[in-house]
N, C-alpha and C positions, 0 to 999 in steps of 0.2 A: 312397593313390589310390583313388577310388571305382571301382566296377565299370567296367571298360573295355569299351565297345561302340562299334565303328567300322563304317563302311559303305563299300561300293563301289557307286556308282550309275551304271553305264554307260547311255548312250543307244543303243538298237539301230537305229542308222541307218547301219551299216556294220560293218566288221570291228574287232576289238580291236587298236589300234595300240600301239606301245611306250610312248607317253606314258601311255595308260590302264593298260597292264600295270604300269608303274612305280608308279602310284597304288595299284593293287590290291596290289602287293607291299609297299609301305610300310605300308599298313593291315593286311595279313596279318601282317607281322613284328611290328608293334606289339601286335596282339591276342595273338599267340602268346607274346610275351615276358611279357605281364602277365596271362596266363591269362584273356583276355577273349574276346569274340565278334565275329566278322566277319559283318555282314549284307549279303547281296547283294540289291540292289534295282534292278530294270530300269525306268528312267525312260522309259516308252513313250508319253508323252502326245502326241508328234509323230506323229499318226496317218498323215499322208501319207508320211513317210519311214521310219517304223519297220517292220521286216519280221521275220517268223519266222526267215528265213534268218540274219539278223544276230544274233538272240537265240541261236540254236543255235551260230553261229560264236563268239560271245563266251564262251558256257559251255564250249565245246570247248577254246578257247584257254586259259582259266583252268585247266581240268582238266589240260591238257597241261603247263602250267607248274608244276603241283603246288600251286596256290593254292586250297585247299579253303575253303568257307565254312560257317558254323555255322547260319545261318538264311537262309531264302529258297530260290530267288529269289522275291521279292515283285515284283508289277507295279504301278506307280504308278497305272495306270488303274483298278485294282480298288478304289482308295480315293478315287475322285472325289467321292463323297458327303462324305467327311471334309473335303476341301478346301473345298467349298462351305459346309459348316457352320462352318468356321473363319472364312471370309470374312464370313458373316452375323453371327457372334459379334463380330467386330471392328467391324462397323457398329453393332451393338446397344450395345457398350461405349464407343462414341465414338472408336475408334481408326482407323476407316475411314469413307468416305462415298461416295455415288454421284455420279459426275461425268457431266453431260449435255453437256459441250462437244463440238461436232462436230469432225470432222477439219479442215474448212475454218477453223473458228474457231481451232483450235490452230495450224494453219499460219500464220495471220495473226499470231498472238501471237509465234510464233518469228521471223517476218520483222521484226516491229517490234522485238523484242529485239536481233536482229542489227544493225538499222539504228541502234539506240541504243547499240550495243556493250555490251549487258548480258548477264548469264548467261542461257542458254536453259533456263529452268525453268518448270514449270507455276505460274501465278500464284495458284492457289487460288480461282478464280472460284466454284466450286461447293462450296467447303469449309464454308461456313456457311449453306447453304440451310435455310430453315425446313421443318418437316414439311409445311406447306401447299404450299410451292413444289415440294417433291419429289413430292408427291401429284399436283399439277397436271401436271408434266412426265411422270409415269408414265401419267396418264390420256390423254396425247397420244401414247403409245407411242414416246416419244423414246428411242433407244438410250442406254445409259450403261455406263461402266466403273466399277469400284470402285477407289478410290485409298486408300492408307494415309495417315493424317493425321500427318505428321511434326511433332513438337513444335516450336512456334515460339519458345519461351523460349530464352534464352541457355543454352548448354551444349554438350556434346559426347557422341558415342557413343564408348565406349572398350572395347577388348578386348585381352587379352594373347595375342600370337601366339607359339607355341613356337619358331618359326624367326626371325621378324622383330622380336620384342619388342613393346612397347606401341604399338598403332595407335589413332589417334583421328581423328574427323571431326566438325566442327561441325554442329549441327542445321541452321543456316542454309544449309549447302551441300548439303543433301539435299532434293530436291523431294518433293512428295506423289506417290509412285510408284504405278503401276498394279499391282494384285494380281489383278484379274479382268477379262478382256477383255469387249468389248461383246457377244460371242456367248455369254457366260456361262461361259467356260472359265477357270479360275484359271491364273495364270502360274507358271513354274518357281520364282520367288522364294518364293511362298507354299506351293506343293506340297512343295517341298524341306524347308521348315521344319516343316510339319505332319507329314510322314513321319518326320523326325528325332525329333520329340517322341514320336510313337507308338512308334517303334523304340528309344526311350530311348538315343539316341546320345550318348556322352560326349565323344568326340573327333572332329573333322572334319579329316582329312588330305587336302588337295587342292592343285591347282596354283595358282600366284599369279595366273593369269588369272581366277580366281573372286573375287579380292579386291574387285573393284568391287561385288560383291553383298553382301559380308559385313556391312558396317555396317547396311545396310537389313535384312538378315536378323536381326541382333542386335535391332533395333527390333521385329521381328515376334515373336521369342521372348519379349521382355519384355512386349509387348502381350497375348500369349496366356498370360501367367503361367507361363512355363516357364523352367527354368534354362538359361542359355546354355552350349552346349558349349565345350570348349577347341578352339581352332583352331591348325592348323599348315599354313602355306601353303608348298608346295614350289617350288623354282625351276623355270623352264620349261626345256624341252629344245629347243635351237636347232640349225639347220644351220650350215655354215661361213660362210654369208652373214648369219648372225644372225637368220634368219627362223624363226618357230616351226614345229616339226615338226608336220605335219598330214596327214591322209589325202588331202585335196583337192590339196595342193601337192606332195606327195612320192610318192604312189602306194603300191604294195605293199611298197616297200623299208622302210617303217615298220610293216608289219603283222606281228603275232606269227606268223601262219600262214606268212609268207614264210620266216622262220627255221626253222620246223619243216620246211617243204618243202625247205629247202636243207641239211638235215643237222645242225642245231644240237641240242645237248643242252639240255633245259629248264632244268636247274639252272645251267648255264653262262650261259644268257641271263639268268636271274634275277640272278646275280652281277654281270653287266655292267650290267643296268638299275639295280640298287640303287646303283651307284657313279656314276650320272648325277645327281649332286646330293647325295651322302652319302659320308662317308669316316670311317675310324677315325683316332685320333690318330697311329698308326704307319703310316697309308696302306697297310694290308694289302689285298691284292686277292683272295685265294682263301679261300673259306669252305665248310665243310660246312653242311648245313641247320641243325643245332643251333648251330653256331658263329655263324652270321649272326643267328639269332634272339637269342642272348645279347648280341651286340655292338651290335645296332641300338638307336638312341635318336633321339628327335625333335630333341634338342639338337645332334646331329652333322649335321643336314641343313644344307647350304650355303645361304647367302643369294643367292649369284650364280648366274646361269643356267649350265646345262651345255651342252656342244657334242657333238652326235652327228655324227661325222666319216664319213658314209657315202660310199662310192665306187661308185656304180652303174655296172655294166658291166665292172668289173675282174674278170677270171676267178678271181683268187686272193683278193684282198680286196674282195669285192663289197659289203662293208659296213664299218662302223667297224673298223679294224685291231685295236683293243683287244678288241673283241667276238670277232673270229674267232681271235685268239691265245689268248684266255681259253677259248674252246671247245676249241681244240687242247690246252690244258693238261689240261682235264678228260677229254678223249678219251684222253690218254696215261696218265692216273693212276688212272682209275676201274677197278674190278675187271673183268678180262677177260671173266668170265662175263656181266656186264651188257652189255658191248660186244657180245658174241656174239649176244645176243637182239635188240639194236637193229640190228646189221648184217644179221641174218637177214631182217628186214623189207625192207631195201634190196635184198638179193639176190633175194628173191621178186619184188619189183617189177621188177627187171632181168632176171628169167628165168634166173638162174644159181645158184639155190639147189639144193642136193643134200640130200635127206632123210638121207643117210648122215652129214651133219655133226651131226645130232642123236643119232646112235647110234655105230656102229663107227668113224667118222672124226671124232668130236667132239674128241678130244685133238689131232689134226692141225689141225682147223679153228681151235681156240682158240690153239694155238701159232703158227699162221700169222698170225692177227690180231694177236697180241701182238708178233710180229716186225716187222710192216710199219707199225704205227700211229704210230711215232715221228715221221714226217714228215707226218702227216695233220692236217687242221684240222677237217674235218666228216665226218659219216657217209657222205656222198656219195663221199668220196675212196676208200673201200674198194671201191666198185663201179666206179670210174673208174681212178684210179692203181693200185689194187690188183687190178684185174680179171684180169690175167694169171695170178695165183696160183690162180684158181678157174674160169677159162674159157679156151678156146683162141682165141676171137674177141676180140681186143683191138687197140687202136690203138697206134702207136709215136709217142712225142713227137717232133715234127719236130727239136727240138734234139738229141735222142739220135741220130736218124737222120743228121743232118749231122755232128755232132762225133765220135760214137763208132763210126760205121759208114763212111760215104762218105768221110770224111777219110782212111781207110786202105783203099784198094781191095783190098789183099791179103787182107783179111778175107773177101772173097767166096769164096776157096778155103780159107783157114785155118779158119774156123768149122766147115765140114763135116768137115774133118780132125780138129778137136778133138772133134767128135761121135763119130767112130770110136774115139778114145782112151777117151772116157767109156763108150761102149757095151761096151768090152772089160773094164771093171771088174766084178769079182765083187761087191765091197762098195762101193756108191756112197755114201760118207759125205762130209761137208764136208772132212775132212782129206785123204781120197784125191782128191777133186775139186781141192783146192788144189794138191796135189803134182803132179797131171797137168797142170794149167793152167800152173803155173810152169815145169815141164820143157818143155812145148810152146813157151812163149815163149822159153826159152833156146835151144831148137833153131832157132827162127825168127830168133834174134838180135834180138829186140825187147823192150821193157819189158813186164813182165807186165800192166800196166794196159791195153795195147792189146787183146789178145784177151779180157781179163776184162771191160772196159767194152763191147767189141763184143758179148760174150755177154749182158751186162745189157740192151742195147738190144733184141736179138731175143727174149730170154726173158721180160723183164718189160715192155718197151715204154717204160721210164723211163730218165732220164739219171743219176739218183741213187737210193739206196735202202740197204737193209741190206747187210751183208757178202755179197758174191756167192757165197762158198763155202757159207754157210748157205742162200742162195737155191737153189743147185744141189741141196742135200740135201732141202729142203722141197718143192720142185716135183717132184723125182723124176727118175730117170734116163730113163725113157721119154719124158716131155715135153721134157726138156732136150735130148736127142738129136734129137728130131723138129724142134724149133725151130731148133737150130743148123744142121741140114741144109737148112732152109728159108731160111737167110740169103741166098743168092744172089738171091732174088727182090727183095730190097730194093735191090739194086744195079741191077737191070734196069728198075725202075719209072721 
């Protein structure tokens, strides 16, 4: 294989959404696997909609995902002169021409074609103007666009797609398309090709929604005397209604920063995104960085569109269940020291960080995180569901309040009594806490689960969690006793 050079060319007209992130990821994986280069090119020619804020947001999201680039970012507007030179070169070599047809004339041609039930394509009125005719129209300052002169001979444009196989389109089905607007600005079709030639792009990995441009771009590569890159068109990402995922239609639920702000791990999101249209022969789901690089191939990209099963508004699965379950897997299996650093940021944001967790209480801090992470799905869960382990101001799950406390009114008196038993312990360990709790339940002639689950509600605020005896020990006698003695207030509310 020749030197692999791929590119990711986002348009800075908004945030980086998951579709764009998946495109960047596929290009990144392919470049990494083959020792190639990833070029980042910001296609900022839409002056009205492009913003510096969007540029910074895109770069920040790529960095957060861990998708580093080897060259760039280059900005398309910096190479405007190259695009004009290419257009002029195409005119000089007879591959393009100036079209002076007015909008009104073109509209009339379209209406006539519709009435005759013919294809709506430009009819080539200006295709064979003589130099004298062109000069006359230019002397009259008649505006013009530049059109590519599609071959009129019989034949087809052919390219091999790494995902879809051989793609062909007859010359007769391709109209003389515009490459420069009447205001003198080249269109995306031309700019993209010129930039890819300059950046020596070997493979173009992009969504199938770009396929309508590909045959025309192949013609442009050939006319400019350049080697045509290898194409791989990825399937689209659709919602449950089979509509294409987009920023305009779906809002921030499809933005990369949405997942960052909701406690996702960047590599977990990458693992989810790569499988929106790609899979291994054994349908493996979880990969390390290096494992995914080695496993990735263009040939394993699916032809069929993928479904993003987002559930906006669901407090647990606010996005695709596969995505959040995958995040939970990495959250529970990655080194606890790494989790500690990530949770620290969440705690600082929530105002419950204690600098002692970095020093004399670090062992306790990491041990506690390790104990409680088994039921968590995002980093946000540590500061919400796990808040009671690190702060005294926490909410009680209404389900825990109803099922584990108020269902058993005697707990209003029993839990403070259990607190007295715990306070009397000289050695407050999980074994001693278990012994006392079970003896207390026996004396009250109830199942141990009643005082134990009641304790869980007032001590952790949750209905489920780790072994309550380990929780007693990790939270410590002083806070356990204080919270059990406060139990009556939950019955009075």
